[in-house]
C-alpha positions in Angstrom: 0.0 0.0 0.0 1.5 3.3 -1.0 1.5 6.2 1.5 -0.3 9.4 0.7 -0.7 12.7 2.4 -3.7 14.7 3.5 -4.3 18.3 2.4 -6.8 20.7 3.9 -8.0 23.7 1.8 -9.3 26.0 4.6 -9.7 29.5 5.7 -6.7 30.8 7.7 -8.4 30.6 11.1 -8.7 26.9 10.8 -5.2 26.2 9.5 -3.6 25.7 13.0 -5.9 22.8 13.9 -5.1 20.9 10.7 -1.4 21.6 11.1 -1.6 20.2 14.7 -3.1 17.1 13.2 -0.1 16.8 10.8 -2.2 17.7 7.7 -0.7 19.9 5.0 -2.6 23.1 4.7 -3.5 25.5 1.8 -5.0 28.6 3.3 -7.3 30.9 1.5 -10.4 33.1 2.0 -11.0 33.4 -1.7 -13.3 30.9 -3.4 -11.6 31.4 -6.8 -8.2 30.6 -5.3 -9.6 27.5 -3.7 -11.2 26.4 -7.0 -7.9 26.8 -8.8 -6.2 24.6 -6.2 -8.9 22.0 -6.5 -8.5 22.0 -10.3 -4.7 21.7 -10.0 -5.2 18.7 -7.7 -7.7 17.1 -10.1 -5.1 17.3 -12.9 -2.1 16.3 -10.7 -2.9 15.0 -7.2 0.9 14.6 -6.5 1.0 12.4 -3.4 -2.2 13.6 -1.9 -4.8 10.9 -1.3 -7.3 12.9 0.7 -8.2 16.5 0.3 -10.4 18.1 3.0 -12.2 21.3 1.9 -13.8 23.8 4.2 -17.5 23.7 3.3 -17.6 27.5 3.4 -15.3 27.4 0.3 -16.6 24.2 -1.3 -20.2 25.3 -1.3 -19.2 28.3 -3.5 -17.1 26.4 -6.0 -18.7 26.1 -9.4 -21.0 23.1 -10.0 -18.9 21.5 -12.7 -15.8 21.6 -10.5 -17.7 20.3 -7.4 -19.0 17.4 -9.5 -15.5 16.5 -10.5 -14.3 16.9 -6.9 -16.8 14.5 -5.4 -16.5 11.8 -8.1 -12.7 11.9 -8.0 -11.0 8.8 -6.6 -7.5 10.2 -6.6 -7.4 12.3 -4.6 -10.6 11.7 -2.6 -12.2 15.1 -1.7 -14.4 15.6 1.3 -15.9 18.8 2.7 -16.2 19.6 6.3 -18.1 22.2 8.3 -15.6 24.1 10.5 -17.4 27.1 11.9 -17.6 27.0 15.6 -15.3 24.0 16.1 -12.1 23.4 18.2 -8.8 21.9 17.2 -9.7 18.6 19.0 -13.0 18.4 17.1 -11.1 19.1 13.8 -8.8 16.1 14.5 -11.8 13.9 15.4 -13.7 15.0 12.4 -10.8 14.4 10.0 -10.5 10.8 11.4 -14.3 10.2 11.0 -14.5 11.7 7.5 -11.4 9.8 6.3 -12.9 6.5 7.6 -16.1 7.2 5.7 -14.4 8.3 2.5 -11.6 5.8 2.4 -13.3 2.8 4.1 -10.7 2.4 6.9 -9.6 4.2 10.0 -6.7 6.6 10.2 -4.7 7.5 13.3 -3.5 11.1 13.8 -0.7 11.4 16.3 -0.5 14.8 17.8 
C-alpha cells in the first residue's frame, strides 16, 4: 500500500488545527483561489490521497468543479463544516471523514 498525504483547503483561522493534526494546509479566504487549487489537484494529485475542503469554500465552488471533486478517486475530496469548532474536534472530524471516505480508520498522532 502506498502512503499518501492529506491536504486541507481551509480559511486561515482553521489552519492551526489541521497543522496540529499533521495535515498539509492550503490557506485561502478566496473561493476562486480554492477552486484553482482543486482543479490543479484534479489534474495532478501529487502524493495527496485525501483533500479536505472547508465547506464555506466548497459550497461556493462552481457546480462542474464540485461534481469532478466529489467523483474523484485520486485524490478523494471531502468537505467539512468548520465554523464554531475546536482543534480537537477538527482532528476527530478528520478521522471520521477519512474513515467514511476511504473505508478504513486513520490515526492522527499529535
